Every structure is written in C-alpha cells, then in structure tokens.
N, C-alpha and C positions, 0 to 999 in steps of 0.2 A: 516768623513766629506762627505756630499753628493756631488757626481759628477754629471755633466750634459753632455748630448750630444745635439748637435744642428743640425737643418735642416733649409735651406734657400729656400724660394720660391719666384720667381720673378713673379709678376702679372702685365701683360700688359692690361690696361683697354680697349683695342681694341678687346680682346678675346683670350688671350694666357696666359697660366701658365706654368712655368718651375720650377720643383722641383728636385734639385740635378741632373740635366741633362736629366730628363724625361719631355719632352714637350708635352703639351696637348692644343689643340685649340678648340674653341667653335664650337658647331654644330648649331642646330636649336633652342637651348634654349636661354633664356634671359641671359644677361651678369651677373646679380646679382645671378641668380640661378646657373650658371656655376661656379662662384667663390665660392659661399657658399658650393656647392657640394664638390669642391676640398678641402676647409678648413675643412669640416665635415669629409672627408676621413682621413686627417691628425690627427684630434682629436680622431677618433676611434683607430688610431695607438698609441695613448698616447701622441701626441705632443700638447703642450700648447703654444699659441701665447705669445711671450716675447717682441716683438717690431716690429714697422713698420718704414722703412726708405724710404721716397719718393725719387725718383731719377729723375723724370720728371713729367710734368703735366699728363702724360699718363701711368705711371708705378711706382711700388714700390717693395722693398724687404720686405718680411714678414719673421721674424726670429722666429723660434719655438725652444722649448727646452723640454727635458724630462729627468727624472732621469736615470742615467746609471744603468745597471744591471751587474751582474757578467759575463754574456755572451757577453755584448756589451762593457764592459770597455776595452779601449785600441784599439778598432776597429774603422775604419773610415766608416762613413755612405756612 
C-alpha cells in the first residue's frame, strides 16, 4: 500500500511563508510572485498540494503530500 509523507506551509498574505520552521519573508517582489515561487519550489521537490485550510482572513495552511520512498519511510520531515 502506498505511504505518504506530508509537509505543511503557512502562508501569511502580508508577505511571509513558513514551511516546517523555515520562514521566508517577501522582498521587493509582488506577493503573488513570492507565493508562487515558494509553491513552485515545493513542487520541484515532489510535493503536491493536497489541501488548503484558511485560518484567518490573512493566512492559511497549505498541506502538501508526496509518496514515501524507502529512504524517507519512517523519518520525520
């Protein structure tokens, strides 16, 4: 049976993204470009968006998943 590992990103629509404790803030780029770049980076690492949970009018949790591999099974991200 296929196993999954998960990663959670918090996106603050004022210009901050936190992925598993690594926080990034917006620089001089537009907010949409900043968020898209962050999501594209996760996609290149094999993460697929599984759901979005809004937590306030200004932020949401984005939940990503990817299949586990022999090297990642049983490990914590």
